[in-house]
HTML snippet that shows the backbone in 3Dmol.js (N, CA, C, O; Angstrom):
<script src="https://3Dmol.org/build/3Dmol-min.js"></script>
<div id="view" style="width:600px;height:400px;position:relative"></div>
<script>
const pdb = `
ATOM      1  N   MET A   1       7.973  -9.891  15.223  1.00  0.00           N
ATOM      2  CA  MET A   1       7.624  -8.378  16.208  1.00  0.00           C
ATOM      3  C   MET A   1       7.062  -7.599  14.632  1.00  0.00           C
ATOM      4  O   MET A   1       7.789  -7.782  13.655  1.00  0.00           O
ATOM      5  N   THR A   2       5.820  -6.782  14.456  1.00  0.00           N
ATOM      6  CA  THR A   2       4.916  -6.216  13.703  1.00  0.00           C
ATOM      7  C   THR A   2       5.783  -5.153  13.879  1.00  0.00           C
ATOM      8  O   THR A   2       5.990  -4.519  14.914  1.00  0.00           O
ATOM      9  N   LYS A   3       6.496  -4.947  12.283  1.00  0.00           N
ATOM     10  CA  LYS A   3       6.704  -3.056  12.939  1.00  0.00           C
ATOM     11  C   LYS A   3       5.911  -2.588  11.798  1.00  0.00           C
ATOM     12  O   LYS A   3       6.202  -2.860  10.634  1.00  0.00           O
ATOM     13  N   TRP A   4       4.505  -1.599  12.293  1.00  0.00           N
ATOM     14  CA  TRP A   4       3.921  -0.984  12.084  1.00  0.00           C
ATOM     15  C   TRP A   4       4.036   0.578  11.234  1.00  0.00           C
ATOM     16  O   TRP A   4       4.713   1.349  11.913  1.00  0.00           O
ATOM     17  N   MET A   5       3.597   1.148  10.070  1.00  0.00           N
ATOM     18  CA  MET A   5       3.624   2.414   9.627  1.00  0.00           C
ATOM     19  C   MET A   5       2.607   3.032   9.422  1.00  0.00           C
ATOM     20  O   MET A   5       1.559   2.415   9.231  1.00  0.00           O
ATOM     21  N   THR A   6       2.655   4.684   9.404  1.00  0.00           N
ATOM     22  CA  THR A   6       1.980   5.533   9.298  1.00  0.00           C
ATOM     23  C   THR A   6       1.958   5.387   7.149  1.00  0.00           C
ATOM     24  O   THR A   6       2.634   4.798   6.305  1.00  0.00           O
ATOM     25  N   VAL A   7       0.567   6.470   7.153  1.00  0.00           N
ATOM     26  CA  VAL A   7       0.536   6.733   5.361  1.00  0.00           C
ATOM     27  C   VAL A   7       1.608   6.838   4.907  1.00  0.00           C
ATOM     28  O   VAL A   7       2.005   6.154   3.964  1.00  0.00           O
ATOM     29  N   GLU A   8       2.545   8.062   5.725  1.00  0.00           N
ATOM     30  CA  GLU A   8       3.573   8.702   5.424  1.00  0.00           C
ATOM     31  C   GLU A   8       5.164   7.595   5.372  1.00  0.00           C
ATOM     32  O   GLU A   8       5.943   7.368   4.446  1.00  0.00           O
ATOM     33  N   GLN A   9       5.141   7.214   6.502  1.00  0.00           N
ATOM     34  CA  GLN A   9       6.117   5.608   6.485  1.00  0.00           C
ATOM     35  C   GLN A   9       6.089   5.019   5.575  1.00  0.00           C
ATOM     36  O   GLN A   9       7.161   4.957   4.974  1.00  0.00           O
ATOM     37  N   ALA A  10       4.951   4.310   4.997  1.00  0.00           N
ATOM     38  CA  ALA A  10       4.963   3.689   3.836  1.00  0.00           C
ATOM     39  C   ALA A  10       4.933   3.878   2.564  1.00  0.00           C
ATOM     40  O   ALA A  10       5.025   3.047   1.660  1.00  0.00           O
ATOM     41  N   ALA A  11       4.721   5.662   2.492  1.00  0.00           N
ATOM     42  CA  ALA A  11       4.837   6.275   1.087  1.00  0.00           C
ATOM     43  C   ALA A  11       6.433   6.240   0.879  1.00  0.00           C
ATOM     44  O   ALA A  11       7.143   6.080  -0.113  1.00  0.00           O
ATOM     45  N   GLU A  12       6.726   6.492   2.451  1.00  0.00           N
ATOM     46  CA  GLU A  12       7.893   6.981   2.012  1.00  0.00           C
ATOM     47  C   GLU A  12       9.190   5.631   1.655  1.00  0.00           C
ATOM     48  O   GLU A  12      10.227   5.738   1.001  1.00  0.00           O
ATOM     49  N   TYR A  13       8.686   4.562   2.289  1.00  0.00           N
ATOM     50  CA  TYR A  13       9.258   3.073   2.122  1.00  0.00           C
ATOM     51  C   TYR A  13       9.043   2.520   0.418  1.00  0.00           C
ATOM     52  O   TYR A  13       9.728   1.899  -0.395  1.00  0.00           O
ATOM     53  N   LEU A  14       7.882   3.054   0.443  1.00  0.00           N
ATOM     54  CA  LEU A  14       7.317   2.254  -0.860  1.00  0.00           C
ATOM     55  C   LEU A  14       7.680   3.099  -2.179  1.00  0.00           C
ATOM     56  O   LEU A  14       7.495   2.824  -3.364  1.00  0.00           O
ATOM     57  N   GLN A  15       8.350   4.396  -1.470  1.00  0.00           N
ATOM     58  CA  GLN A  15       9.263   5.433  -2.562  1.00  0.00           C
ATOM     59  C   GLN A  15       7.877   5.784  -3.542  1.00  0.00           C
ATOM     60  O   GLN A  15       7.730   6.000  -4.745  1.00  0.00           O
ATOM     61  N   MET A  16       7.031   5.725  -2.464  1.00  0.00           N
ATOM     62  CA  MET A  16       5.854   6.955  -3.709  1.00  0.00           C
ATOM     63  C   MET A  16       4.961   7.718  -3.182  1.00  0.00           C
ATOM     64  O   MET A  16       4.894   7.510  -1.970  1.00  0.00           O
ATOM     65  N   GLY A  17       4.130   8.633  -3.601  1.00  0.00           N
ATOM     66  CA  GLY A  17       3.902   9.821  -2.977  1.00  0.00           C
ATOM     67  C   GLY A  17       2.509   9.279  -2.303  1.00  0.00           C
ATOM     68  O   GLY A  17       1.856   8.337  -2.751  1.00  0.00           O
ATOM     69  N   LYS A  18       2.144  10.128  -1.026  1.00  0.00           N
ATOM     70  CA  LYS A  18       1.341   9.994  -0.731  1.00  0.00           C
ATOM     71  C   LYS A  18      -0.558   9.573  -0.711  1.00  0.00           C
ATOM     72  O   LYS A  18      -1.354   8.891  -0.066  1.00  0.00           O
ATOM     73  N   SER A  19      -0.523  10.463  -1.822  1.00  0.00           N
ATOM     74  CA  SER A  19      -1.974  10.182  -2.198  1.00  0.00           C
ATOM     75  C   SER A  19      -1.937   9.120  -3.653  1.00  0.00           C
ATOM     76  O   SER A  19      -2.910   9.171  -4.405  1.00  0.00           O
ATOM     77  N   THR A  20      -0.956   8.329  -3.932  1.00  0.00           N
ATOM     78  CA  THR A  20      -0.568   7.044  -4.540  1.00  0.00           C
ATOM     79  C   THR A  20      -1.221   6.331  -3.429  1.00  0.00           C
ATOM     80  O   THR A  20      -1.819   5.328  -3.819  1.00  0.00           O
ATOM     81  N   VAL A  21      -1.276   6.516  -2.343  1.00  0.00           N
ATOM     82  CA  VAL A  21      -1.396   5.110  -1.468  1.00  0.00           C
ATOM     83  C   VAL A  21      -2.459   5.499  -1.259  1.00  0.00           C
ATOM     84  O   VAL A  21      -3.302   4.603  -1.291  1.00  0.00           O
ATOM     85  N   TYR A  22      -2.973   6.855  -0.967  1.00  0.00           N
ATOM     86  CA  TYR A  22      -4.356   6.863  -0.605  1.00  0.00           C
ATOM     87  C   TYR A  22      -5.418   5.905  -1.312  1.00  0.00           C
ATOM     88  O   TYR A  22      -6.190   5.048  -0.882  1.00  0.00           O
ATOM     89  N   LYS A  23      -5.027   6.596  -3.037  1.00  0.00           N
ATOM     90  CA  LYS A  23      -5.556   5.455  -3.882  1.00  0.00           C
ATOM     91  C   LYS A  23      -5.737   4.238  -4.350  1.00  0.00           C
ATOM     92  O   LYS A  23      -6.605   3.664  -5.008  1.00  0.00           O
ATOM     93  N   LEU A  24      -4.732   3.972  -3.870  1.00  0.00           N
ATOM     94  CA  LEU A  24      -4.477   2.404  -3.242  1.00  0.00           C
ATOM     95  C   LEU A  24      -5.605   2.147  -2.583  1.00  0.00           C
ATOM     96  O   LEU A  24      -6.445   1.432  -3.131  1.00  0.00           O
ATOM     97  N   LEU A  25      -5.834   2.660  -1.329  1.00  0.00           N
ATOM     98  CA  LEU A  25      -6.329   2.091  -0.009  1.00  0.00           C
ATOM     99  C   LEU A  25      -7.841   2.156  -0.369  1.00  0.00           C
ATOM    100  O   LEU A  25      -8.702   1.337  -0.048  1.00  0.00           O
ATOM    101  N   ARG A  26      -8.033   3.608  -1.301  1.00  0.00           N
ATOM    102  CA  ARG A  26      -9.822   3.602  -1.674  1.00  0.00           C
ATOM    103  C   ARG A  26     -10.213   1.934  -3.046  1.00  0.00           C
ATOM    104  O   ARG A  26     -11.235   1.250  -3.087  1.00  0.00           O
ATOM    105  N   GLU A  27      -8.961   1.817  -3.916  1.00  0.00           N
ATOM    106  CA  GLU A  27      -9.245   0.838  -4.697  1.00  0.00           C
ATOM    107  C   GLU A  27      -8.911  -0.418  -3.541  1.00  0.00           C
ATOM    108  O   GLU A  27      -9.252  -1.520  -3.971  1.00  0.00           O
ATOM    109  N   GLY A  28      -8.456  -0.436  -2.498  1.00  0.00           N
ATOM    110  CA  GLY A  28      -8.765  -1.921  -1.789  1.00  0.00           C
ATOM    111  C   GLY A  28      -7.390  -2.835  -2.608  1.00  0.00           C
ATOM    112  O   GLY A  28      -7.441  -4.046  -2.825  1.00  0.00           O
ATOM    113  N   ARG A  29      -6.225  -1.951  -2.972  1.00  0.00           N
ATOM    114  CA  ARG A  29      -5.472  -2.867  -3.475  1.00  0.00           C
ATOM    115  C   ARG A  29      -4.103  -3.434  -2.744  1.00  0.00           C
ATOM    116  O   ARG A  29      -3.394  -4.370  -3.111  1.00  0.00           O
ATOM    117  N   ILE A  30      -3.891  -2.206  -1.103  1.00  0.00           N
ATOM    118  CA  ILE A  30      -2.788  -2.625  -0.656  1.00  0.00           C
ATOM    119  C   ILE A  30      -3.033  -3.388   0.536  1.00  0.00           C
ATOM    120  O   ILE A  30      -4.147  -3.907   0.598  1.00  0.00           O
ATOM    121  N   PRO A  31      -2.339  -3.552   1.383  1.00  0.00           N
ATOM    122  CA  PRO A  31      -2.702  -4.328   2.305  1.00  0.00           C
ATOM    123  C   PRO A  31      -2.596  -3.710   3.557  1.00  0.00           C
ATOM    124  O   PRO A  31      -1.475  -3.416   3.974  1.00  0.00           O
ATOM    125  N   ALA A  32      -3.842  -3.411   4.376  1.00  0.00           N
ATOM    126  CA  ALA A  32      -3.589  -2.104   5.181  1.00  0.00           C
ATOM    127  C   ALA A  32      -4.453  -2.435   6.454  1.00  0.00           C
ATOM    128  O   ALA A  32      -5.273  -3.348   6.352  1.00  0.00           O
ATOM    129  N   HIS A  33      -4.354  -1.893   7.409  1.00  0.00           N
ATOM    130  CA  HIS A  33      -5.046  -1.570   9.110  1.00  0.00           C
ATOM    131  C   HIS A  33      -5.734  -0.532   9.428  1.00  0.00           C
ATOM    132  O   HIS A  33      -5.214   0.563   9.213  1.00  0.00           O
ATOM    133  N   LYS A  34      -6.660  -0.571   9.836  1.00  0.00           N
ATOM    134  CA  LYS A  34      -7.510   0.815  10.094  1.00  0.00           C
ATOM    135  C   LYS A  34      -7.166   0.774  11.789  1.00  0.00           C
ATOM    136  O   LYS A  34      -7.634  -0.116  12.498  1.00  0.00           O
ATOM    137  N   ALA A  35      -6.666   1.390  12.094  1.00  0.00           N
ATOM    138  CA  ALA A  35      -6.558   1.733  13.788  1.00  0.00           C
ATOM    139  C   ALA A  35      -7.232   3.048  14.046  1.00  0.00           C
ATOM    140  O   ALA A  35      -6.724   4.159  13.901  1.00  0.00           O
ATOM    141  N   GLY A  36      -8.630   2.725  14.509  1.00  0.00           N
ATOM    142  CA  GLY A  36      -9.486   4.100  14.813  1.00  0.00           C
ATOM    143  C   GLY A  36      -9.319   4.621  13.490  1.00  0.00           C
ATOM    144  O   GLY A  36      -9.648   3.902  12.547  1.00  0.00           O
ATOM    145  N   ARG A  37      -8.957   5.514  13.326  1.00  0.00           N
ATOM    146  CA  ARG A  37      -9.671   7.049  12.129  1.00  0.00           C
ATOM    147  C   ARG A  37      -8.229   6.524  11.115  1.00  0.00           C
ATOM    148  O   ARG A  37      -8.270   6.711   9.899  1.00  0.00           O
ATOM    149  N   GLU A  38      -7.192   5.969  11.672  1.00  0.00           N
ATOM    150  CA  GLU A  38      -5.984   6.144  11.055  1.00  0.00           C
ATOM    151  C   GLU A  38      -5.523   4.484  10.041  1.00  0.00           C
ATOM    152  O   GLU A  38      -5.995   3.349  10.089  1.00  0.00           O
ATOM    153  N   TRP A  39      -4.635   4.978   9.376  1.00  0.00           N
ATOM    154  CA  TRP A  39      -4.072   3.673   8.494  1.00  0.00           C
ATOM    155  C   TRP A  39      -2.920   3.447   9.133  1.00  0.00           C
ATOM    156  O   TRP A  39      -2.115   4.276   9.555  1.00  0.00           O
ATOM    157  N   ARG A  40      -2.858   1.405   9.219  1.00  0.00           N
ATOM    158  CA  ARG A  40      -1.930   1.706   9.373  1.00  0.00           C
ATOM    159  C   ARG A  40      -1.217   0.299   8.408  1.00  0.00           C
ATOM    160  O   ARG A  40      -2.026  -0.538   8.008  1.00  0.00           O
ATOM    161  N   PHE A  41       0.584   0.059   8.005  1.00  0.00           N
ATOM    162  CA  PHE A  41       0.648  -0.812   7.784  1.00  0.00           C
ATOM    163  C   PHE A  41       1.800  -1.606   8.280  1.00  0.00           C
ATOM    164  O   PHE A  41       2.522  -1.290   9.226  1.00  0.00           O
ATOM    165  N   ASP A  42       1.912  -2.813   7.444  1.00  0.00           N
ATOM    166  CA  ASP A  42       2.663  -3.960   8.501  1.00  0.00           C
ATOM    167  C   ASP A  42       3.979  -3.966   7.514  1.00  0.00           C
ATOM    168  O   ASP A  42       3.581  -3.669   6.387  1.00  0.00           O
ATOM    169  N   ALA A  43       5.392  -4.191   7.518  1.00  0.00           N
ATOM    170  CA  ALA A  43       6.137  -3.563   6.897  1.00  0.00           C
ATOM    171  C   ALA A  43       6.506  -5.243   5.995  1.00  0.00           C
ATOM    172  O   ALA A  43       6.928  -5.487   4.865  1.00  0.00           O
ATOM    173  N   ALA A  44       6.244  -5.799   6.734  1.00  0.00           N
ATOM    174  CA  ALA A  44       6.250  -7.178   5.971  1.00  0.00           C
ATOM    175  C   ALA A  44       5.466  -7.914   5.066  1.00  0.00           C
ATOM    176  O   ALA A  44       5.798  -8.761   4.237  1.00  0.00           O
ATOM    177  N   GLU A  45       4.168  -7.361   5.418  1.00  0.00           N
ATOM    178  CA  GLU A  45       2.624  -7.248   4.407  1.00  0.00           C
ATOM    179  C   GLU A  45       3.109  -6.750   3.281  1.00  0.00           C
ATOM    180  O   GLU A  45       3.051  -7.485   2.295  1.00  0.00           O
ATOM    181  N   LEU A  46       3.772  -5.243   3.116  1.00  0.00           N
ATOM    182  CA  LEU A  46       4.406  -4.460   2.188  1.00  0.00           C
ATOM    183  C   LEU A  46       5.270  -4.985   1.499  1.00  0.00           C
ATOM    184  O   LEU A  46       5.249  -4.629   0.321  1.00  0.00           O
ATOM    185  N   ASP A  47       6.201  -5.862   1.844  1.00  0.00           N
ATOM    186  CA  ASP A  47       7.154  -6.551   0.878  1.00  0.00           C
ATOM    187  C   ASP A  47       6.657  -7.896   0.418  1.00  0.00           C
ATOM    188  O   ASP A  47       7.288  -8.452  -0.481  1.00  0.00           O
ATOM    189  N   GLU A  48       5.700  -8.422   0.885  1.00  0.00           N
ATOM    190  CA  GLU A  48       5.441  -9.694   0.317  1.00  0.00           C
ATOM    191  C   GLU A  48       4.403  -8.992  -0.713  1.00  0.00           C
ATOM    192  O   GLU A  48       4.783  -9.393  -1.813  1.00  0.00           O
ATOM    193  N   TRP A  49       3.370  -8.212  -0.894  1.00  0.00           N
ATOM    194  CA  TRP A  49       2.701  -7.479  -1.656  1.00  0.00           C
ATOM    195  C   TRP A  49       3.498  -7.015  -2.879  1.00  0.00           C
ATOM    196  O   TRP A  49       3.132  -6.950  -4.053  1.00  0.00           O
ATOM    197  N   LEU A  50       4.713  -6.699  -2.305  1.00  0.00           N
ATOM    198  CA  LEU A  50       5.448  -6.193  -3.251  1.00  0.00           C
ATOM    199  C   LEU A  50       6.211  -7.031  -4.087  1.00  0.00           C
ATOM    200  O   LEU A  50       6.617  -6.640  -5.181  1.00  0.00           O
ATOM    201  N   LYS A  51       6.432  -8.159  -3.644  1.00  0.00           N
ATOM    202  CA  LYS A  51       7.179  -9.540  -4.139  1.00  0.00           C
ATOM    203  C   LYS A  51       6.230  -9.968  -5.379  1.00  0.00           C
ATOM    204  O   LYS A  51       6.706 -10.280  -6.470  1.00  0.00           O
ATOM    205  N   ALA A  52       5.031  -9.954  -5.144  1.00  0.00           N
ATOM    206  CA  ALA A  52       4.008 -10.697  -5.520  1.00  0.00           C
ATOM    207  C   ALA A  52       3.398  -9.701  -6.459  1.00  0.00           C
ATOM    208  O   ALA A  52       2.352 -10.080  -6.986  1.00  0.00           O
ATOM    209  N   GLY A  53       3.739  -8.761  -6.712  1.00  0.00           N
ATOM    210  CA  GLY A  53       3.692  -7.520  -8.107  1.00  0.00           C
ATOM    211  C   GLY A  53       2.679  -7.014  -7.941  1.00  0.00           C
ATOM    212  O   GLY A  53       2.414  -6.236  -8.857  1.00  0.00           O
ATOM    213  N   LYS A  54       1.740  -7.091  -6.977  1.00  0.00           N
ATOM    214  CA  LYS A  54       0.710  -7.023  -6.556  1.00  0.00           C
ATOM    215  C   LYS A  54       0.282  -5.529  -7.270  1.00  0.00           C
ATOM    216  O   LYS A  54      -0.717  -5.251  -7.934  1.00  0.00           O
ATOM    217  N   LEU A  55       1.284  -4.797  -6.920  1.00  0.00           N
ATOM    218  CA  LEU A  55       1.032  -2.871  -7.682  1.00  0.00           C
ATOM    219  C   LEU A  55       1.335  -2.864  -8.977  1.00  0.00           C
ATOM    220  O   LEU A  55       1.419  -1.711  -9.400  1.00  0.00           O
ATOM    221  N   ALA A  56       1.534  -3.691  -9.785  1.00  0.00           N
ATOM    222  CA  ALA A  56       1.717  -3.629 -11.005  1.00  0.00           C
ATOM    223  C   ALA A  56       0.204  -2.964 -11.522  1.00  0.00           C
ATOM    224  O   ALA A  56      -0.698  -3.533 -10.907  1.00  0.00           O
ATOM    225  N   LEU A  57      -0.396  -1.783 -12.603  1.00  0.00           N
ATOM    226  CA  LEU A  57      -1.580  -2.293 -12.634  1.00  0.00           C
ATOM    227  C   LEU A  57      -1.917  -3.030 -14.151  1.00  0.00           C
ATOM    228  O   LEU A  57      -1.279  -3.601 -15.035  1.00  0.00           O
ATOM    229  N   PRO A  58      -3.074  -2.713 -13.921  1.00  0.00           N
ATOM    230  CA  PRO A  58      -3.751  -3.928 -15.077  1.00  0.00           C
ATOM    231  C   PRO A  58      -3.774  -3.271 -16.336  1.00  0.00           C
ATOM    232  O   PRO A  58      -4.072  -2.076 -16.334  1.00  0.00           O
ATOM    233  N   LYS A  59      -3.470  -3.928 -17.590  1.00  0.00           N
ATOM    234  CA  LYS A  59      -3.113  -3.195 -18.778  1.00  0.00           C
ATOM    235  C   LYS A  59      -4.769  -3.327 -19.238  1.00  0.00           C
ATOM    236  O   LYS A  59      -5.822  -3.918 -19.002  1.00  0.00           O
ATOM    237  N   GLU A  60      -4.223  -2.460 -19.944  1.00  0.00           N
ATOM    238  CA  GLU A  60      -5.392  -1.676 -20.804  1.00  0.00           C
ATOM    239  C   GLU A  60      -6.434  -2.290 -21.735  1.00  0.00           C
ATOM    240  O   GLU A  60      -6.751  -1.381 -22.503  1.00  0.00           O
ATOM    241  N   LYS A  61      -7.048  -3.275 -22.007  1.00  0.00           N
ATOM    242  CA  LYS A  61      -7.520  -3.985 -23.341  1.00  0.00           C
ATOM    243  C   LYS A  61      -7.820  -2.816 -24.270  1.00  0.00           C
ATOM    244  O   LYS A  61      -8.337  -1.729 -24.013  1.00  0.00           O
ATOM    245  N   LYS A  62      -7.305  -3.381 -25.561  1.00  0.00           N
ATOM    246  CA  LYS A  62      -6.939  -2.269 -27.091  1.00  0.00           C
ATOM    247  C   LYS A  62      -8.300  -3.184 -27.593  1.00  0.00           C
ATOM    248  O   LYS A  62      -8.607  -4.359 -27.387  1.00  0.00           O
ATOM    249  N   ALA A  63      -9.156  -1.760 -28.567  1.00  0.00           N
ATOM    250  CA  ALA A  63      -9.843  -2.459 -28.757  1.00  0.00           C
ATOM    251  C   ALA A  63      -9.780  -2.997 -30.180  1.00  0.00           C
ATOM    252  O   ALA A  63     -10.571  -3.865 -30.548  1.00  0.00           O
TER     253      ALA A  63
END
`;
const viewer = $3Dmol.createViewer("view");
viewer.addModel(pdb, "pdb");
viewer.setStyle({}, {cartoon: {color: "spectrum"}});
viewer.zoomTo();
viewer.render();
</script>
């Protein structure tokens, strides 16, 4: 059974701010599904995403 979460619930689950979740959504870096005008998150997909290390920011290149 899939546990669906709102942006607020996903932010709390991931222990980050809602603005960070929205930023990741805009960048297409977080697994999410659109339901009408709202975003929904599958807890199992978020767990896999975290385990895969997808949250890590890319390292900046030094000149």
